[in-house]
C-alpha positions in Angstrom: -0.2 -0.1 0.0 1.1 3.4 -0.8 1.7 4.7 3.1 1.9 8.3 2.2 -1.2 8.6 0.2 -3.3 6.6 2.9 -2.1 8.7 5.3 -2.8 11.4 3.6 -6.4 10.9 3.5 -6.1 9.0 6.9 -7.5 5.6 5.8 -6.0 2.7 7.4 -5.7 -0.6 5.2 -8.9 -1.7 6.1 -11.1 1.1 5.2 -9.0 1.2 1.6 -10.3 -2.3 1.6 -14.0 -1.4 2.4 -14.0 1.6 -0.5 -12.7 -1.3 -3.1 -15.2 -3.6 -2.4 -18.2 -0.7 -2.5 -16.7 0.4 -5.4 -16.7 -3.1 -7.3 -19.8 -3.4 -6.1 -21.1 -0.2 -8.1 -19.3 -1.8 -11.2 -21.2 -4.7 -10.7 -24.4 -2.6 -10.7 -23.3 -0.9 -14.1 -22.3 -4.0 -15.7 -25.4 -5.1 -17.4 -27.2 -1.3 -18.0 -24.2 0.1 -19.5 -24.1 -2.9 -22.1 -27.6 -1.6 -23.1 -27.4 2.3 -22.3 -24.3 3.9 -23.7 -25.6 6.7 -21.8 -24.2 5.6 -18.9 -20.5 4.5 -20.3 -18.8 7.4 -18.8 -20.4 7.5 -15.4 -19.4 3.6 -15.0 -16.0 4.6 -16.6 -15.3 6.2 -13.5 -16.2 3.9 -11.1 -13.8 1.5 -13.3 -10.9 4.1 -13.0 -11.4 4.6 -9.2 -11.4 0.8 -8.8 -8.1 0.8 -10.1 -6.6 3.8 -8.3 -7.8 1.9 -4.8 -6.4 -1.5 -6.0 -3.2 -0.1 -6.1 -3.5 1.4 -2.9 -4.4 -1.2 -1.2 -1.6 -3.5 -2.2 -1.6 -7.2 -2.1 -4.8 -8.7 -1.0 -5.9 -12.2 0.4 -6.0 -14.4 -2.6 -9.7 -15.1 -1.5 -10.4 -11.8 -1.8 -8.5 -11.1 -4.9 -10.2 -13.9 -6.8 -13.3 -12.4 -5.8 -12.5 -8.8 -7.3 
């Protein structure tokens, strides 16, 4: 984990992982609608980008968590 960034925003490892899970759920929420409505693609792409950033901050995750993502 990039501790300097996490500490800047006062997040601990568990909080970052919870945020990652929440963003993953939003990506799942958009998965089907984005196939039918290209108008929400830009909004859904923001969640994709946020997921990648948070995933980079969390560092290695336990295997069972990584597989679920």
